[in-house]
Each structure stands twice: as structure tokens, then as C-alpha cells.
VOVEX-430098 format. One record per residue (C-alpha): chain; residue number from 1; x, y, z. Coordinates in Angstrom, 1 decimal, padded with zeros to 4 digits, always signed. Each point is the difference from the previous one (the first is absolute). Example, Ala and Ser with C-alpha at 12.3 -4.5 7.8 and 13.67 -1.06 7.14 Angstrom:
BEGIN
r cadena=A; num=1; c1=+012.3; c2=-004.5; c3=+007.8
r cadena=A; num=2; c1=+001.4; c2=+003.4; c3=-000.7
END
This chain:
BEGIN
r cadena=A; num=1; c1=+000.2; c2=-000.2; c3=-000.1
r cadena=A; num=2; c1=+001.7; c2=+003.4; c3=-000.6
r cadena=A; num=3; c1=-000.2; c2=+003.0; c3=+002.5
r cadena=A; num=4; c1=+000.8; c2=+002.5; c3=-002.0
r cadena=A; num=5; c1=-001.7; c2=+001.5; c3=-002.9
r cadena=A; num=6; c1=+001.8; c2=+001.7; c3=-002.6
r cadena=A; num=7; c1=-001.5; c2=+002.4; c3=-002.4
r cadena=A; num=8; c1=+001.9; c2=+002.9; c3=-001.9
r cadena=A; num=9; c1=-001.7; c2=+003.9; c3=-001.8
r cadena=A; num=10; c1=+002.5; c2=+002.5; c3=-001.6
r cadena=A; num=11; c1=+003.2; c2=-001.3; c3=+001.8
r cadena=A; num=12; c1=-001.5; c2=-000.8; c3=+003.5
r cadena=A; num=13; c1=-000.2; c2=-003.3; c3=+001.4
r cadena=A; num=14; c1=-002.4; c2=-000.9; c3=+002.6
r cadena=A; num=15; c1=+000.4; c2=-002.1; c3=+002.1
r cadena=A; num=16; c1=-002.6; c2=-001.7; c3=+002.6
r cadena=A; num=17; c1=-000.1; c2=-001.4; c3=+003.1
r cadena=A; num=18; c1=-002.7; c2=-002.8; c3=-001.3
r cadena=A; num=19; c1=-000.7; c2=-002.0; c3=+002.9
r cadena=A; num=20; c1=-003.2; c2=+001.5; c3=+001.5
r cadena=A; num=21; c1=-001.0; c2=-003.8; c3=+001.6
r cadena=A; num=22; c1=+002.8; c2=+001.3; c3=+003.0
r cadena=A; num=23; c1=-000.1; c2=+004.1; c3=-000.6
r cadena=A; num=24; c1=+003.4; c2=-000.2; c3=-001.8
r cadena=A; num=25; c1=+001.6; c2=-001.2; c3=+003.1
r cadena=A; num=26; c1=+003.8; c2=-000.1; c3=-000.7
r cadena=A; num=27; c1=+000.5; c2=-004.0; c3=-000.3
r cadena=A; num=28; c1=+003.3; c2=-001.2; c3=-001.2
r cadena=A; num=29; c1=-001.3; c2=-000.8; c3=-003.1
r cadena=A; num=30; c1=-001.4; c2=+003.1; c3=-000.9
r cadena=A; num=31; c1=+003.2; c2=+001.9; c3=+001.3
r cadena=A; num=32; c1=+002.0; c2=-001.9; c3=-002.6
r cadena=A; num=33; c1=-002.5; c2=+000.4; c3=-002.7
r cadena=A; num=34; c1=-000.1; c2=+003.4; c3=+000.3
r cadena=A; num=35; c1=+003.9; c2=+000.2; c3=-000.1
r cadena=A; num=36; c1=+000.0; c2=-001.7; c3=-002.9
r cadena=A; num=37; c1=-002.5; c2=+002.4; c3=-002.0
r cadena=A; num=38; c1=+001.7; c2=+003.0; c3=+001.5
r cadena=A; num=39; c1=+003.7; c2=-001.5; c3=-001.1
r cadena=A; num=40; c1=-001.6; c2=-000.7; c3=-003.7
r cadena=A; num=41; c1=-001.3; c2=+003.3; c3=+000.1
r cadena=A; num=42; c1=+003.1; c2=+002.0; c3=+000.9
r cadena=A; num=43; c1=+001.6; c2=-001.7; c3=-003.2
r cadena=A; num=44; c1=-002.2; c2=+000.5; c3=-002.1
r cadena=A; num=45; c1=+000.9; c2=+003.5; c3=-002.3
r cadena=A; num=46; c1=-003.4; c2=+000.6; c3=-000.7
r cadena=A; num=47; c1=-001.4; c2=+000.6; c3=+003.6
r cadena=A; num=48; c1=+000.7; c2=+003.5; c3=+000.8
r cadena=A; num=49; c1=-001.7; c2=-000.8; c3=+003.7
r cadena=A; num=50; c1=-002.0; c2=-002.7; c3=+001.8
r cadena=A; num=51; c1=-003.0; c2=+000.1; c3=+002.2
r cadena=A; num=52; c1=-000.9; c2=-002.2; c3=+003.1
r cadena=A; num=53; c1=-003.6; c2=-000.9; c3=+000.5
r cadena=A; num=54; c1=-002.7; c2=-002.0; c3=+001.4
r cadena=A; num=55; c1=-002.8; c2=-002.0; c3=-000.8
r cadena=A; num=56; c1=-002.6; c2=-000.2; c3=+002.5
r cadena=A; num=57; c1=-000.6; c2=+002.7; c3=+003.1
r cadena=A; num=58; c1=+003.4; c2=-001.0; c3=+001.6
r cadena=A; num=59; c1=+003.3; c2=+001.6; c3=-001.8
r cadena=A; num=60; c1=+001.5; c2=-002.1; c3=+003.1
r cadena=A; num=61; c1=-000.8; c2=-001.3; c3=+003.0
r cadena=A; num=62; c1=+003.5; c2=-000.6; c3=+001.1
r cadena=A; num=63; c1=+002.3; c2=-002.8; c3=+000.7
r cadena=A; num=64; c1=-001.9; c2=-004.0; c3=-000.8
r cadena=A; num=65; c1=-000.1; c2=-001.2; c3=+003.5
r cadena=A; num=66; c1=-000.3; c2=-003.5; c3=-001.8
r cadena=A; num=67; c1=+002.6; c2=+000.1; c3=-002.5
r cadena=A; num=68; c1=+002.3; c2=+003.0; c3=+000.5
r cadena=A; num=69; c1=+002.8; c2=+001.2; c3=-001.8
r cadena=A; num=70; c1=+003.5; c2=+000.0; c3=+002.0
r cadena=A; num=71; c1=+001.2; c2=+002.8; c3=+001.2
r cadena=A; num=72; c1=+002.7; c2=-000.1; c3=-002.5
r cadena=A; num=73; c1=-002.1; c2=+000.1; c3=-002.8
r cadena=A; num=74; c1=-002.3; c2=+002.7; c3=+001.1
r cadena=A; num=75; c1=+002.6; c2=+002.0; c3=+000.3
r cadena=A; num=76; c1=+001.7; c2=-000.6; c3=-003.3
r cadena=A; num=77; c1=-003.3; c2=+000.6; c3=-001.6
r cadena=A; num=78; c1=-000.5; c2=+003.7; c3=+001.3
r cadena=A; num=79; c1=+004.0; c2=+000.0; c3=-000.9
r cadena=A; num=80; c1=-000.9; c2=-000.5; c3=-003.2
r cadena=A; num=81; c1=-002.7; c2=+002.3; c3=-000.9
r cadena=A; num=82; c1=+001.6; c2=+003.1; c3=+001.5
r cadena=A; num=83; c1=+003.5; c2=-001.5; c3=-002.4
r cadena=A; num=84; c1=-001.9; c2=+000.0; c3=-003.2
r cadena=A; num=85; c1=+001.1; c2=+002.2; c3=-002.4
r cadena=A; num=86; c1=-003.8; c2=+000.8; c3=-001.1
r cadena=A; num=87; c1=-002.4; c2=+002.2; c3=+002.3
r cadena=A; num=88; c1=-002.5; c2=-002.7; c3=+001.8
r cadena=A; num=89; c1=-003.3; c2=+002.1; c3=+001.1
r cadena=A; num=90; c1=-002.5; c2=-001.8; c3=+002.6
r cadena=A; num=91; c1=-003.8; c2=+000.1; c3=-000.5
r cadena=A; num=92; c1=-002.1; c2=-000.9; c3=+002.8
r cadena=A; num=93; c1=-003.6; c2=-000.4; c3=+000.1
r cadena=A; num=94; c1=-001.0; c2=-001.4; c3=+002.9
r cadena=A; num=95; c1=+001.7; c2=-001.1; c3=+003.3
r cadena=A; num=96; c1=+003.8; c2=-000.2; c3=+000.9
r cadena=A; num=97; c1=+001.0; c2=-001.9; c3=+003.0
r cadena=A; num=98; c1=+003.8; c2=-000.8; c3=+001.7
r cadena=A; num=99; c1=+002.5; c2=-001.1; c3=-002.6
r cadena=A; num=100; c1=-002.2; c2=+001.5; c3=-003.0
r cadena=A; num=101; c1=+000.7; c2=+003.3; c3=+001.7
r cadena=A; num=102; c1=+004.1; c2=-001.3; c3=-001.0
r cadena=A; num=103; c1=-001.1; c2=-000.6; c3=-003.5
r cadena=A; num=104; c1=-001.6; c2=+003.3; c3=-000.1
r cadena=A; num=105; c1=+002.9; c2=+002.1; c3=+000.9
r cadena=A; num=106; c1=+002.5; c2=-001.9; c3=-002.0
r cadena=A; num=107; c1=-001.8; c2=+001.8; c3=-003.0
r cadena=A; num=108; c1=+001.5; c2=+003.0; c3=-001.5
r cadena=A; num=109; c1=-004.1; c2=+001.9; c3=-000.2
r cadena=A; num=110; c1=-003.1; c2=-001.5; c3=+002.2
r cadena=A; num=111; c1=-003.5; c2=+000.9; c3=-001.6
r cadena=A; num=112; c1=-003.1; c2=-000.9; c3=+002.4
r cadena=A; num=113; c1=-003.4; c2=-000.2; c3=-000.2
r cadena=A; num=114; c1=-002.0; c2=+002.6; c3=+002.5
r cadena=A; num=115; c1=-001.7; c2=-002.7; c3=+001.9
r cadena=A; num=116; c1=+003.6; c2=-002.4; c3=+000.3
r cadena=A; num=117; c1=+000.9; c2=-001.0; c3=+003.6
r cadena=A; num=118; c1=+003.2; c2=-000.8; c3=+001.5
r cadena=A; num=119; c1=+001.5; c2=-001.3; c3=+003.5
r cadena=A; num=120; c1=+003.2; c2=-001.6; c3=+001.2
r cadena=A; num=121; c1=-001.8; c2=-003.2; c3=+001.7
r cadena=A; num=122; c1=+003.7; c2=-001.1; c3=+001.2
r cadena=A; num=123; c1=-000.2; c2=+000.3; c3=+003.4
r cadena=A; num=124; c1=-003.6; c2=-001.2; c3=+000.2
r cadena=A; num=125; c1=+000.8; c2=-003.7; c3=-000.4
r cadena=A; num=126; c1=+003.5; c2=+000.6; c3=+002.0
r cadena=A; num=127; c1=+003.0; c2=+000.7; c3=-003.0
r cadena=A; num=128; c1=+001.3; c2=+003.4; c3=-000.3
r cadena=A; num=129; c1=-000.1; c2=+001.8; c3=-004.4
r cadena=A; num=130; c1=+003.8; c2=-000.7; c3=-000.2
r cadena=A; num=131; c1=+001.0; c2=-000.9; c3=-003.3
r cadena=A; num=132; c1=-002.4; c2=+002.4; c3=-001.2
r cadena=A; num=133; c1=+001.5; c2=+003.0; c3=+001.8
r cadena=A; num=134; c1=+002.5; c2=-000.1; c3=-002.3
r cadena=A; num=135; c1=-001.5; c2=+002.1; c3=-003.4
r cadena=A; num=136; c1=-002.3; c2=+001.3; c3=+003.0
r cadena=A; num=137; c1=+002.0; c2=+001.6; c3=+002.5
r cadena=A; num=138; c1=+001.6; c2=+002.2; c3=-002.6
r cadena=A; num=139; c1=-003.0; c2=+001.1; c3=-002.3
r cadena=A; num=140; c1=-002.8; c2=+001.0; c3=+002.8
r cadena=A; num=141; c1=-000.2; c2=+002.4; c3=+003.6
r cadena=A; num=142; c1=+001.0; c2=-001.2; c3=+002.7
r cadena=A; num=143; c1=-002.5; c2=+001.1; c3=+002.2
r cadena=A; num=144; c1=-002.7; c2=-001.2; c3=-002.3
r cadena=A; num=145; c1=+001.7; c2=-003.6; c3=-000.4
r cadena=A; num=146; c1=+000.5; c2=-000.2; c3=+003.4
r cadena=A; num=147; c1=-003.7; c2=+000.2; c3=+000.4
r cadena=A; num=148; c1=-000.8; c2=-002.7; c3=-001.9
r cadena=A; num=149; c1=+002.7; c2=-002.4; c3=+000.4
r cadena=A; num=150; c1=-000.6; c2=+000.3; c3=+004.2
r cadena=A; num=151; c1=-004.1; c2=-000.4; c3=-000.5
r cadena=A; num=152; c1=-001.2; c2=-002.4; c3=-002.0
r cadena=A; num=153; c1=-002.7; c2=+002.8; c3=-001.1
r cadena=A; num=154; c1=-001.4; c2=+000.2; c3=-003.6
r cadena=A; num=155; c1=+000.2; c2=+003.3; c3=-001.9
r cadena=A; num=156; c1=-001.1; c2=+001.4; c3=-003.4
r cadena=A; num=157; c1=+001.1; c2=+001.1; c3=-002.7
r cadena=A; num=158; c1=+000.5; c2=+003.6; c3=+000.8
r cadena=A; num=159; c1=+002.1; c2=-000.9; c3=+002.8
r cadena=A; num=160; c1=+002.3; c2=-002.2; c3=-001.9
r cadena=A; num=161; c1=+000.6; c2=+002.8; c3=-002.3
r cadena=A; num=162; c1=+001.2; c2=+002.4; c3=+003.0
r cadena=A; num=163; c1=+002.3; c2=-002.9; c3=+001.6
r cadena=A; num=164; c1=+001.7; c2=-000.2; c3=-003.8
r cadena=A; num=165; c1=-001.5; c2=-003.2; c3=-001.2
r cadena=A; num=166; c1=-001.9; c2=+001.1; c3=-002.2
r cadena=A; num=167; c1=+001.0; c2=+002.1; c3=-003.2
r cadena=A; num=168; c1=-003.8; c2=+001.3; c3=-000.3
r cadena=A; num=169; c1=-003.2; c2=-001.5; c3=+000.4
r cadena=A; num=170; c1=-003.5; c2=+001.0; c3=-001.9
r cadena=A; num=171; c1=-003.5; c2=-001.4; c3=-000.4
r cadena=A; num=172; c1=+000.8; c2=-001.1; c3=-003.4
r cadena=A; num=173; c1=+003.5; c2=-001.1; c3=+000.5
r cadena=A; num=174; c1=+000.9; c2=-000.7; c3=-003.9
r cadena=A; num=175; c1=-001.0; c2=+003.2; c3=-000.5
r cadena=A; num=176; c1=+002.8; c2=+000.8; c3=+002.5
r cadena=A; num=177; c1=+002.4; c2=-002.0; c3=-001.6
r cadena=A; num=178; c1=-000.8; c2=+001.0; c3=-003.7
r cadena=A; num=179; c1=+002.7; c2=+003.3; c3=+000.0
r cadena=A; num=180; c1=+002.5; c2=-001.6; c3=+002.2
r cadena=A; num=181; c1=+000.0; c2=-003.5; c3=-002.4
r cadena=A; num=182; c1=+000.3; c2=+002.9; c3=-003.1
r cadena=A; num=183; c1=+003.1; c2=+001.9; c3=+001.8
r cadena=A; num=184; c1=+001.4; c2=-003.6; c3=-000.4
r cadena=A; num=185; c1=-000.8; c2=-000.4; c3=-003.0
r cadena=A; num=186; c1=+001.7; c2=+002.9; c3=-000.9
r cadena=A; num=187; c1=+003.3; c2=-000.3; c3=+001.5
r cadena=A; num=188; c1=+003.1; c2=-001.5; c3=-001.2
r cadena=A; num=189; c1=+000.6; c2=-003.7; c3=+001.2
r cadena=A; num=190; c1=+003.6; c2=+000.7; c3=+000.9
r cadena=A; num=191; c1=-000.7; c2=+003.5; c3=+002.1
r cadena=A; num=192; c1=-002.7; c2=-001.6; c3=+001.4
r cadena=A; num=193; c1=+002.3; c2=-003.3; c3=+001.3
r cadena=A; num=194; c1=+002.9; c2=+003.1; c3=+001.1
r cadena=A; num=195; c1=-003.3; c2=+002.0; c3=+002.0
r cadena=A; num=196; c1=-001.1; c2=-003.2; c3=+001.6
r cadena=A; num=197; c1=+003.8; c2=-000.8; c3=+001.0
r cadena=A; num=198; c1=+000.1; c2=+003.1; c3=+001.9
r cadena=A; num=199; c1=-003.6; c2=+000.3; c3=+001.8
r cadena=A; num=200; c1=+001.0; c2=-003.4; c3=+001.1
r cadena=A; num=201; c1=+003.4; c2=+000.2; c3=+001.4
r cadena=A; num=202; c1=-000.7; c2=+000.5; c3=+003.8
r cadena=A; num=203; c1=-002.5; c2=-003.4; c3=-000.3
r cadena=A; num=204; c1=+002.6; c2=-001.7; c3=-001.2
r cadena=A; num=205; c1=+001.9; c2=+001.1; c3=+002.5
r cadena=A; num=206; c1=-002.3; c2=-001.3; c3=+002.7
r cadena=A; num=207; c1=+000.0; c2=-003.1; c3=-002.1
r cadena=A; num=208; c1=+003.8; c2=-000.2; c3=+000.5
r cadena=A; num=209; c1=+000.0; c2=+000.9; c3=+003.6
r cadena=A; num=210; c1=-003.0; c2=-002.2; c3=+001.7
r cadena=A; num=211; c1=-001.1; c2=-002.5; c3=-002.5
r cadena=A; num=212; c1=+001.9; c2=-002.6; c3=+002.4
r cadena=A; num=213; c1=-000.9; c2=+000.6; c3=+003.3
r cadena=A; num=214; c1=-004.1; c2=+000.8; c3=-000.9
r cadena=A; num=215; c1=-000.1; c2=-003.4; c3=-002.0
r cadena=A; num=216; c1=+001.6; c2=-001.5; c3=+002.9
r cadena=A; num=217; c1=-003.0; c2=+001.9; c3=+002.4
r cadena=A; num=218; c1=-002.5; c2=-001.6; c3=-002.5
r cadena=A; num=219; c1=+001.1; c2=-003.2; c3=+000.4
r cadena=A; num=220; c1=+000.4; c2=+000.3; c3=+004.2
r cadena=A; num=221; c1=-003.0; c2=+001.3; c3=+000.4
r cadena=A; num=222; c1=-002.6; c2=-001.8; c3=-002.5
r cadena=A; num=223; c1=+001.6; c2=-002.9; c3=+002.4
r cadena=A; num=224; c1=-001.0; c2=+001.4; c3=+002.9
r cadena=A; num=225; c1=-002.8; c2=-001.6; c3=+002.5
r cadena=A; num=226; c1=-002.0; c2=+003.4; c3=-000.2
r cadena=A; num=227; c1=+000.4; c2=+000.1; c3=-003.9
r cadena=A; num=228; c1=-001.3; c2=-003.2; c3=-000.2
r cadena=A; num=229; c1=-003.2; c2=+000.7; c3=+002.7
r cadena=A; num=230; c1=-000.9; c2=+002.7; c3=-002.2
r cadena=A; num=231; c1=+000.2; c2=-001.2; c3=-002.8
r cadena=A; num=232; c1=-002.0; c2=-003.4; c3=+000.8
r cadena=A; num=233; c1=-002.6; c2=+003.0; c3=+002.0
r cadena=A; num=234; c1=+000.2; c2=+001.0; c3=-003.7
r cadena=A; num=235; c1=-001.0; c2=-002.9; c3=-001.6
r cadena=A; num=236; c1=-002.6; c2=-000.3; c3=+002.3
r cadena=A; num=237; c1=-001.3; c2=+002.6; c3=-000.1
r cadena=A; num=238; c1=-000.3; c2=+000.8; c3=+003.5
r cadena=A; num=239; c1=+002.3; c2=+002.9; c3=+002.2
r cadena=A; num=240; c1=+003.4; c2=-001.4; c3=+000.9
r cadena=A; num=241; c1=+000.9; c2=-000.7; c3=+003.6
r cadena=A; num=242; c1=+001.4; c2=+003.4; c3=+001.2
r cadena=A; num=243; c1=-002.8; c2=+002.5; c3=-001.3
r cadena=A; num=244; c1=-001.3; c2=+001.9; c3=+003.4
END
């Protein structure tokens, strides 16, 4: 079963996360297939830019608790998006949770519908947004991120834009993206690649400095007793034992 749908229009390759049965959770299989699709689009000289979007009402629910990718694989995917010599644009018309927000942050430009919702739910299942912090911390408002990281509460597209998670939000996300994609089509490929390199330098510094430590932190937390309780409670649709 294909988990990434591919279409192309006027040099823009659209990669759609297509696993609606689990709300596009980041399974090992989906992460691998998305990485392959990005590699293909990155090598194709006929592709000027890449849009990452989704089927169903959820962009991504975060890590697939039944088939999670190794932390190293998620780090590699996020870095691949950032290092790709072509702009990557996120298009969101639904909900984004946990690891899905790391995917969003790795993209160069992110647009969402105004009724999209967002949440860093990691603390509510006993883990932390470790690996996804690599693209998030250099690109977002620290005060806003602290609230969202620590509480796990849901927030809307306007708050996501104010925090730096989104470039723009609109009732019609495609209308908002039209001038952005047109601008990319009118830009020279080599100039786009070098400009992206300028913009992502600080983010890649975070990867070089912190990736190993955050990968180890993620692995340790996911194997902890609190994480086992949190994930069991989530799957059983009940509150974990620590809720007061």
C-alpha cells in the first residue's frame, strides 16, 4: 500500500501523506516512503518546489505508537527536508499533533487553513518533544513554544502563526499559497538553493550540535515507565495515572 501520493503541476511536486486510517501517523513505513519521495523530487531537474500535504482531516497525528520509526530515522527525515536544495512547502487543512509539528517546522514555508489545530501532546503521554526540537527551537518564539510544549494544550492557526510555526493561515489555504508557489516558479533554481542554504544554516547547526543527545533522550523517554503508562492510557482512552 502506497503511503505517499505524488502529483505534479507546473514544476511543483505535491507529496500527500496518505494514511488516513491512522491519521497519517509517522510510522516507520511512512517515514521511509516520504524520504524516498523527497529524494526523487530533489534529484528531478523538472521540479522547482515541493509541497507536503495530506489526505483526511489530519496532517499528522505524530509518531505511530504501534509502529514508531527509530529516532534516527525521524532525525534523518527532518534533516533531509532542511538540506534539500529545493523549497519545501507544508500545506495543512486539518490537525497537527506532536511529531507532525516537527515535520511542519522542517519545511521552509508552512501554510494552514484557519480551522486547523495544533498540539504538542508528548508531555501528556510521558515523553518530550525531543527530536522535533531540532527544527522547532531555532525557528519559533521561545515564550509561545514553552507554553505549548509544557501544557500539551490545543491551539489554533492564528496562535501557530504568531509562534512562528506557520508562515501564513487563511480560510482558503490554496488561495494563500498561490502567490507563494508562483514566486517559487519565477525564481532561478540555483538561486533558490543558495538562498535556502542561507536560511537554514542556523537550523543545521542545531542538528550538528544536538541531534545525538536528543535522539538518546527520545529513546530513553519512550522506554520509561511513565511513557508505558501514558501510551497505554492513550490507547485505552483513559487518563494516565499521574493526572490530578
